[in-house]
C-alpha positions in Angstrom: -73.3 -18.3 -56.3 -70.2 -16.2 -55.5 -69.4 -14.7 -52.1 -66.5 -12.3 -51.4 -64.8 -11.3 -48.2 -62.7 -8.2 -48.8 -62.2 -6.5 -45.5 -59.9 -3.8 -46.9 -57.9 -3.0 -50.1 -54.7 -4.4 -48.6 -54.0 -7.8 -47.0 -55.8 -11.0 -47.7 -59.3 -11.5 -49.0 -61.4 -14.5 -50.2 -63.8 -15.0 -53.0 -65.9 -18.2 -52.7 -67.6 -19.7 -55.8 -69.9 -21.7 -53.7 -69.9 -25.4 -54.6 -66.9 -25.1 -56.8 -63.8 -23.2 -55.8 -62.2 -20.4 -53.7 -59.8 -17.7 -54.8 -57.4 -16.0 -52.3 -56.2 -12.4 -53.0 -53.2 -10.7 -51.4 -53.0 -6.9 -51.9 -55.2 -7.2 -55.0 -53.2 -10.2 -56.5 -55.0 -13.5 -57.0 -52.4 -15.7 -55.3 -54.2 -19.0 -55.4 -57.3 -20.8 -56.6 -58.4 -23.9 -54.9 -60.9 -26.0 -57.0 -62.5 -28.3 -54.5 -65.1 -29.8 -56.9 -63.2 -30.4 -60.2 -64.7 -31.8 -63.4 -61.7 -34.1 -63.9 -62.3 -37.3 -65.9 -62.1 -40.6 -63.9 -58.8 -41.8 -65.5 -57.1 -38.8 -63.9 -58.3 -39.6 -60.4 -60.4 -36.5 -59.7 -59.2 -34.5 -56.7 -59.2 -31.0 -55.4 -56.2 -28.9 -56.5 -54.5 -25.6 -56.2 -53.9 -23.8 -59.5 -53.1 -21.2 -60.5 -50.7 -20.4 -57.6 -48.8 -17.1 -57.8 -46.2 -15.2 -55.7 -47.1 -12.0 -54.0 -45.7 -10.3 -57.1 -48.0 -12.1 -59.4 -45.6 -14.7 -60.9 -47.2 -18.0 -61.7 -45.6 -21.0 -60.0 -47.8 -24.0 -60.8 -48.8 -26.0 -63.9 -51.9 -28.1 -64.4 -52.7 -30.9 -66.8 -49.4 -30.9 -68.6 -49.4 -33.1 -71.7 -46.8 -35.4 -70.3 -48.8 -36.1 -67.1 -52.3 -34.8 -67.4 -53.1 -35.9 -63.9 -50.6 -33.4 -62.4 -52.7 -30.5 -61.1 -50.7 -27.7 -59.6 -50.5 -28.6 -55.9 -52.6 -31.6 -54.9 -52.9 -34.3 -52.2 -52.5 -37.4 -54.4 -51.8 -41.0 -53.4 -50.9 -43.6 -56.1 -51.4 -46.8 -54.0 -54.1 -46.9 -51.3 -54.5 -50.6 -51.0 -55.1 -51.6 -54.6 -56.6 -48.3 -55.7 -55.0 -45.3 -57.4 -55.8 -41.8 -56.1 -52.9 -40.2 -58.1 -54.2 -40.6 -61.6 -53.2 -42.4 -64.8 -51.7 -45.9 -64.9 -50.7 -48.0 -61.9 -47.3 -49.6 -61.4 -48.1 -53.3 -61.0 -44.7 -54.6 -60.1 -43.2 -54.9 -63.5 -44.8 -52.1 -65.6 -47.3 -49.3 -65.6 -50.8 -50.5 -66.6 -54.0 -48.5 -67.0 -56.4 -50.3 -64.7 -60.0 -49.7 -63.7 -58.8 -48.5 -60.3 -58.7 -44.7 -60.5 -60.5 -43.4 -57.4 -61.7 -39.9 -56.7 -61.4 -37.6 -53.7 -64.9 -36.1 -53.6 -66.0 -32.9 -51.9 -68.8 -33.5 -49.3 -69.3 -30.2 -47.4 -67.6 -26.9 -46.6 -67.0 -26.7 -42.8 -65.2 -23.3 -42.7 -64.6 -20.3 -45.0 -63.4 -17.1 -43.4 -61.1 -14.3 -44.2 -59.4 -11.3 -42.5 -56.5 -9.2 -43.7 -54.0 -11.5 -42.0 -55.4 -14.9 -42.5 -57.7 -16.9 -44.8 -58.9 -20.3 -43.8 -61.0 -22.8 -45.7 -61.9 -26.3 -44.5 -64.0 -29.1 -46.0 -64.9 -32.7 -45.7 -64.2 -35.3 -48.4 -65.0 -38.9 -49.2 -62.5 -41.1 -51.1 -64.4 -43.3 -53.5 -62.9 -46.1 -55.6 -63.7 -46.4 -59.3 -66.1 -49.2 -58.6 -67.9 -47.2 -55.9 -66.4 -48.4 -52.6 -66.0 -45.8 -49.9 -62.5 -46.1 -48.5 -61.7 -42.9 -46.6 -63.3 -39.9 -44.9 -61.1 -36.9 -44.9 -61.1 -33.5 -43.1 -58.9 -31.0 -44.8 -58.0 -27.4 -44.0 -56.0 -24.7 -45.9 -54.7 -21.6 -44.2 -53.1 -18.7 -46.0 -51.0 -16.0 -44.3 -48.7 -13.2 -45.5 -45.1 -13.6 -44.4 -42.5 -10.8 -44.8 -43.4 -10.0 -48.4 -44.1 -13.6 -49.3 -46.9 -15.9 -48.2 -47.5 -19.3 -46.7 -50.0 -22.0 -47.2 -50.6 -24.5 -44.4 -52.1 -27.7 -45.6 -53.7 -30.0 -43.0 -55.4 -33.4 -43.5 -57.0 -36.0 -41.3 -57.9 -39.3 -43.1 -60.0 -42.0 -41.5 -60.1 -45.5 -42.9 -63.8 -46.3 -43.2 -63.4 -49.3 -45.6 -63.9 -51.9 -42.9 -60.6 -53.5 -43.6 -56.9 -52.8 -43.1 -55.2 -50.8 -45.9 -51.7 -49.7 -46.7 -50.5 -46.5 -48.4 -47.4 -46.9 -50.7 -45.7 -45.8 -53.9 -44.4 -47.3 -57.1 -41.1 -47.8 -55.2 -42.8 -49.9 -52.5 -44.2 -52.0 -55.4 -40.7 -52.5 -56.9 -39.9 -49.4 -59.1 -36.6 -47.9 -58.0 -36.6 -44.3 -56.8 -40.2 -43.6 -57.9 -41.5 -43.0 -54.4 -44.0 -40.3 -55.2 -47.2 -39.7 -53.3 -48.5 -37.1 -50.9 -48.6 -33.3 -51.3 -47.2 -32.9 -54.8 -46.2 -29.6 -56.5 -45.8 -29.4 -60.3 -44.0 -26.3 -61.4 -44.1 -24.3 -64.7 -42.3 -25.6 -67.8 -39.7 -22.9 -67.6 -38.7 -24.2 -64.1 -37.2 -27.3 -65.7 -33.5 -27.3 -64.9 -34.1 -25.4 -61.7 -32.3 -25.7 -58.3 -33.3 -27.7 -55.3 -32.5 -26.4 -51.8 -32.1 -28.5 -48.6 -30.8 -27.9 -45.1 -27.6 -29.5 -46.3 -27.1 -27.4 -49.4 -28.4 -27.0 -53.0 -28.3 -29.2 -56.0 -30.3 -31.0 -58.7 -32.1 -34.3 -59.2 -29.4 -36.3 -57.4 -31.2 -35.1 -54.2 -34.3 -37.2 -55.1 -34.8 -39.8 -52.4 -32.8 -38.0 -49.7 -34.4 -37.2 -46.3 -34.8 -33.6 -45.1 -37.1 -31.7 -42.9 -37.8 -29.3 -45.8 -36.9 -28.8 -49.4 -37.1 -25.9 -51.8 -37.1 -25.2 -55.5 -36.0 -22.1 -57.4 -37.0 -21.7 -61.1 -36.9 -19.0 -63.7 -39.8 -17.5 -65.7 -40.1 -17.2 -69.4 -40.5 -13.6 -70.6 -38.9 -12.0 -67.6 -36.1 -14.4 -66.6 -37.0 -13.5 -63.0 -36.8 -16.2 -60.3 -39.4 -17.5 -57.9 -39.1 -20.1 -55.2 -41.2 -22.7 -53.4 -40.2 -24.2 -50.0 -42.2 -27.1 -48.5 -41.8 -27.9 -44.8 -42.7 -31.2 -43.3 -44.3 -31.1 -39.8 -42.2 -32.8 -37.2 -45.1 -34.9 -36.1 -45.9 -36.3 -39.6 -45.4 -40.0 -40.1 -41.9 -40.8 -41.5 -40.5 -37.3 -40.6 -38.1 -36.3 -42.0 -39.5 -37.7 -45.2 -37.7 -38.8 -48.4 -38.4 -36.3 -51.1 -39.6 -37.1 -54.6 -38.0 -34.2 -56.5 -37.7 -33.6 -60.2 -35.6 -31.0 -62.0 -34.4 -32.5 -65.3 -37.6 -33.4 -67.2 -40.0 -31.3 -65.2 -40.2 -29.3 -62.0 -41.7 -31.3 -59.1 -41.5 -31.5 -55.4 -43.2 -33.9 -53.0 -42.4 -34.8 -49.3 -43.2 -38.5 -49.7 -44.0 -40.3 -46.4 -44.6 -43.6 -48.3 -41.5 -43.3 -50.6 -39.8 -46.6 -49.8 -41.9 -48.2 -47.1 -45.7 -48.7 -47.0 -47.6 -47.0 -44.2 -50.1 -49.3 -42.5 -53.6 -47.8 -42.4 -55.7 -49.9 -40.1 -59.5 -50.2 -40.2 -61.1 -47.1 -38.5 -57.6 -45.6 -38.0 -57.0 -41.9 -38.6 -53.8 -40.6 -40.2 -52.9 -36.9 -39.9 -50.4 -34.9 -42.0 -49.5 -31.2 -41.9 -47.3 -29.2 -44.3 -46.3 -25.6 -44.9 -45.8 -24.3 -48.5 -43.9 -21.0 -48.7 -44.3 -19.1 -52.0 -41.7 -16.4 -52.7 -40.5 -14.0 -55.4 -36.8 -14.3 -56.1 -34.2 -17.0 -55.8 -33.6 -19.0 -52.6 -29.9 -19.4 -52.6 -27.4 -18.0 -50.0 -29.4 -19.1 -47.0 -32.7 -17.6 -48.1 -34.3 -21.1 -48.4 -33.6 -21.7 -44.7 -35.2 -18.4 -43.8 -38.3 -19.3 -45.9 -38.4 -22.7 -44.2 -38.4 -20.9 -40.8 -41.5 -19.0 -42.0 -43.0 -22.3 -42.9 -42.3 -23.8 -39.4 -43.7 -20.7 -37.8 -46.9 -21.2 -39.8 -47.1 -24.8 -38.7 -46.8 -23.8 -35.1 -49.7 -21.5 -35.5 -51.8 -24.3 -37.0 -51.1 -26.9 -34.3 -54.7 -27.8 -33.5 -55.2 -31.6 -33.6 -51.4 -32.3 -33.2 -52.0 -35.0 -30.7 -53.1 -37.3 -33.5 -49.6 -37.1 -35.0 -46.9 -39.7 -34.3 -43.8 -38.4 -32.5 -41.9 -41.7 -32.9 -40.7 -41.1 -36.5 -37.2 -42.1 -37.6 -34.6 -39.4 -38.0 -32.3 -40.9 -40.6 -32.5 -43.3 -43.4 -30.3 -44.2 -46.5 -30.9 -42.2 -49.6 -32.4 -43.9 -52.6 -30.4 -43.9 -55.8 -31.4 -41.7 -58.7 -33.5 -43.0 -61.6 -35.7 -41.2 -64.0 -39.3 -42.2 -63.8 -41.4 -40.8 -66.8 -44.7 -42.1 -65.3 -44.7 -40.0 -62.2 
């Protein structure tokens, strides 16, 4: 069953393939598809994902199931180490090497709790259950996605509340917390198109390349070029000031593929006590054109504005996050 909410020919609209996915339209362009009940195989840790994602001008800025890392799915909330279980996909780093274990969990859709659209805002929310490969129920999650136009571009606000229902204390980490240098991936992860390889990273302190992996910033952006047109598009991800570990270390890739991830568990595990709730909020700004010469900062401001408009539930965030930390050294990690 498909339902559509198209209030007028301009602005935002929503098409809902009930039980499967939503598509958001902006001025007639399909700017994102969110598959909340995927048919992913267990080894890839099935999880909802955003792909394709497009700029307001229609340029594609995501890649799903690339042959090098088939568990990369556009934009997804993915965690490689939740206790002993892998909700990222693929092999697990065990301290000395990556091994394919029988520990690939799934983030399973339970129920839609909100689906509404008007020309200035689309909001979709649902409940999920995180289930291990052997059937244990670890986490209940409430997730909300809000899309708004922003000065010719658009923003996605991603909000999640995760409650530990396993009956025991857990911790959330990364391959770096397990001993692999500068491989601190985990969290909200964006995988860009192949043609974005070799692109440019942007931070509040300036622009650069993969040497910025592991550094701490309140936001980070990426500009890449498209095959066929040689036109540029940009992504800026903004970390909410109340997120754990704000400002986060960033897992960022430019040399072998395009990737961007504010990683709150990059170099230190985050305790996740029994019956505890963790909340995270991010803004993703999607823009046509390059983001140099100060534009990335302007896009980040749009992201912060979007976060302020989605402040509900902020009391569950931790305001006592550190403000500085040493940057991790750079090392390529082909298993991310």
